[in-house]
Structures are given as C-alpha cells and as structure tokens.
NUNU-803682 format. One record per residue (C-alpha): residue in one letter; y, z, x. Coordinates in steps of 0.2 Angstrom, whole numbers, plus 2048, in hexadecimal, padded with zeros to 3 digits. Example, Ala and Ser with C-alpha at 12.3 -4.5 7.8 and 13.67 -1.06 7.14 Angstrom:
<sites>
a7EA82783E s7FB824844 
</sites>
This chain:
<sites>
mA493F8A7A rA3F3F7A8A qA423E8A95 kA343DCA98 lA2E3DBAAA vA233CEAB3 vA1E3D1AC5 gA133C6AD0 nA063CDADC wA033C0AE9 k9F53CBAF1 m9EF3C4B02 y9F53B3AFE gA043A9B06 rA0A39EB14 lA1D39BB17 eA1D389B11 rA1238DB02 nA1D39CAFE rA2D392AFF tA27385AF2 lA20393AE7 lA3039DAE7 eA3B38EAE4 gA31389AD5 vA3239BACE lA4539CAD1 sA4738CAC8 gA3C390ABA vA433A2AB6 rA5639FABA dA5A39DAA8 lA4E3AAAA1 tA5B3B9A9F qA523C4A93 aA453CBA9E aA433D1AB1 yA383C9ABE gA313CDACF vA253C8ADD cA1B3D4AE8 vA173CAAF8 pA0D3CEB08 yA173D8B15 pA193C9B21 yA233BFB13 lA2F3CDB0E aA3D3C5B18 qA3A3B4B11 aA3A3BBAFF qA4A3C5B03 vA533B5B09 mA4D3AAAFB lA4F3B6AED qA5E3C0AF0 gA6C3BDAE3 sA5F3B6AD7 nA573BEAC7 vA463C0AD1 aA443D1ADA wA373D3AE8 gA2C3E1AEF aA1C3E5AF8 qA0A3E8AF3 nA083F9AFC lA11406B07 sA0D415B12 qA10426B0B hA1742BB1C eA29428B21 eA25424B33 gA19429B40 aA09423B4A fA0141AB3C t9FC409B44 g9FC3FBB37 aA05405B2A vA16400B22 aA2340EB1D pA2D40FB0E gA3D40DB18 mA373FDB1F lA353F5B0E vA463FBB09 dA4D3F2B19 fA473E2B11 gA4F3E6B00 cA3F3E9AF6 rA413EFAE5 yA2F3F1AE0 vA1F3F7AE9 iA0E3F7AE1 iA05407AE3 g9F240BADF h9EC3FAADB s9DA3FAAD7 e9D63EFAE7 r9DF3FCAF2 r9D540AAE9 a9C4401AEA l9C53F7AFB f9D0403B05 h9CA413AFD e9DB419AF8 s9D9429AED n9E342FADE d9EC43BAE9 i9F142EAF6 a9F7423AE8 aA02431AE2 aA09435AF3 kA0E422AF5 fA16423AE4 dA20431AE9 aA25429AFA aA2B419AF0 iA35423AE4 kA3E42DAF3 aA4141CAFC gA4A416AEC mA3D409AE7 tA35406AD7 pA22409AD8 iA173FFACD fA0940BACB c9F8404AC6 v9EA40CABC g9DB405AB4 e9C8407AB1 t9B93FDAB7 l9AD3F4AAC v9A0402AAD e9AD40EAA8 r9B3404A99 e9A2401A93 s99F414A95 g9AD418A8A v9B7422A97 t9C6416A99 e9D3423A93 q9CB431A9E v9CC425AAD v9DE420AAA a9E4431AA6 r9DC438AB6 q9E542AAC0 l9F642DAB7 d9F5440AB7 v9F5442ACA vA05439ACB lA0D442ABC nA08453AC3 hA0E44EAD5 vA1F447AD1 gA2344BABF aA2A441AB1 aA3B43FAB9 aA33435AC7 vA2842BABB aA37426AB2 kA3C41CAC1 sA2C413AC2 vA21405ABA iA0F408AB4 aA033FAAB5 y9F33FBAAB e9E63F0AB4 p9D53F0AAD v9CB3EDABD w9BE3E3AB4 a9CC3D6AAF i9D33D4AC0 g9CF3C3AC8 t9C03C0ABC g9C93B5AAF k9C53C3AA2 t9D33CCA9A a9D43DAA8D t9D93D5A7C p9EB3D8A78 e9E53E6A6C q9DA3EEA7A a9E83EDA86 q9F43F4A7A a9E9403A76 v9E9408A88 h9FC405A8A a9FF410A7B f9F341EA83 i9FD41DA93 rA0E41FA8A aA0642EA80 qA01436A90 vA12435A98 aA1A43BA87 qA1044BA89 lA1C44FA97 dA2C446A91 eA2D43CA82 qA3D433A87 tA3642DA98 aA26427A8E qA3041CA82 aA3B415A90 lA2C412A9C cA28400AA1 iA153FDAA0 lA0E3EDAA6 y9FD3E5AA2 g9F43DFAB2 g9E43D7AAD s9E33C4AAF v9F33C0AA6 k9F43ADAA4 pA003A1A9B n9F43A0A8C n9F33B2A89 aA043B9A8E eA0D3B7A7E qA003C0A74 l9FF3CEA81 fA123D0A82 aA133D1A6F mA0B3E2A6F pA173F0A6D dA123FAA7D iA0F3ECA88 dA203E9A92 gA1A3DAA9D gA0E3D6AAA lA083D9ABC iA023C7AC0 g9F53C3ACD g9EE3B2ACF a9FA3AAAC3 sA093B0ACD lA033A3ADB vA06394AD0 aA19392ACC eA16389ABB dA0A397AB5 fA153A5ABB vA2439EAB3 aA1B39BAA3 iA163AEAA3 cA283B2AA7 sA2E3A7A98 aA223B0A8D aA293C1A92 nA3B3BAA90 aA373B4A7E aA2F3C5A7A aA3E3CEA80 aA4A3C2A76 gA403C6A66 
</sites>
C-alpha cells in the first residue's frame, strides 16, 4: 500500500517569526499522526530555519525549485548540492507558476528532475492543464506531454524515486477545485502512463493532488484510490488548516 503524503508549498511567503509560529503549530499538530508522511517546501532563505526546527521530527523539508546545473556562473541560481547541504528531502519541479511566469519549458523541468535525482533528493514533479485546455478536452494530452518528457529523459527507474503532483492550473489559488472524481480520473491516467514503461513503478508511485486542497475537501479527495495525498498551497500557511489536511491523510492511511 502506498504511503499518504502531504507537502506544504509556502510559495513566496514567510518571515522568521511567522515561520517559527507556523512550524511550531504544525509540529505540535502532526506529532502523533504516524500513518502518513508530511513535509514543507519553504523559500530558500528559510531552509536553515526549517532544518533547525524540523530535524528529528516527522516533518521533512525541501525547496520549491533548483538549478539543473551543479555549479557555475549562474547568478541567482541555487544548485542541487546547496539544497542537500541544508538537508532537503524534497524539491518541487515544474510548478505551473515556474512554467508560466518564469518560462520554464518541459525540457528544463526534465533536466531539473534529473539533477534532483542525482543529488539524492525526491523531486515533486508537477503536471496539469489550464482552464482553456480542460474545456477543450485536451487534459490528458497536456499531462502526457509534460510527463513523457521526464519519462523519456530519465526512465522509469528514476521516476520510481519521485513524487508526481497533478495540479490543474485553473484550481490553483482560485478557490476552485476539481471534484474528487475529476482528480481521480487524471491520477489514474498518470499511473497508466507510467505503467506503459513499468507496471511495478506505476503501482508504487506516489501521486499528489495540488489544486486548492482544503480541510473541507481533503477527506473526499484522499479517499480516491489513486490520490495519495496533497501538495498544499495557501492552506499550508495556516497551521490549523494544514494540520487538518494532514489528519485527513493520516485517517485515510489508517483505513
């Protein structure tokens, strides 16, 4: 049985004191939730704070992006090894905001995925369609194209060391969310795509839902057979909400 996983994506939010209060609330709330796994992906400047506060706990930490280059004259970029120095387990790759606002292509996302794997981290690789693409009936084609670049670049063995996050772009930060059935259909499609290369990898692969998961819909989403948890945006900035979502994952994992 696949382990449930909930990861918070703080995006570009945070201050030292605010982070301390938030992390203390999360740590207190999930300490006894032992059936699922939990993590937070924080802005680069706060990785040291996360490392100090979370080490030895049941909450892992990670970053929201990385460079595909090991080192070099890339002003403003952060290398995989730098994240490893701060104990990062996870790194988000290919988030729709990186694709849309920073023009990261499928090929760049695949190169970053490869770099994360080689550095020993677990990439959380994001795929998903826009509202126009969903209404045009091309969701599966879009997701397949995003996923296939990685599958073709690194192969099933590397994908087995990753997490996939389905994040319908139209449901990020809008308050909208896919119905559990809509999300399940895409998660099942993703698993089937991976199964074409390796059935065992597909069945073990953790696939998160990343479209406006809230305390009031987490239980229904996590009950779906191919939804293995959530990549949480706004709700991860409120300890009570994030803990409630983690609790839903823990309950789903406990059966």
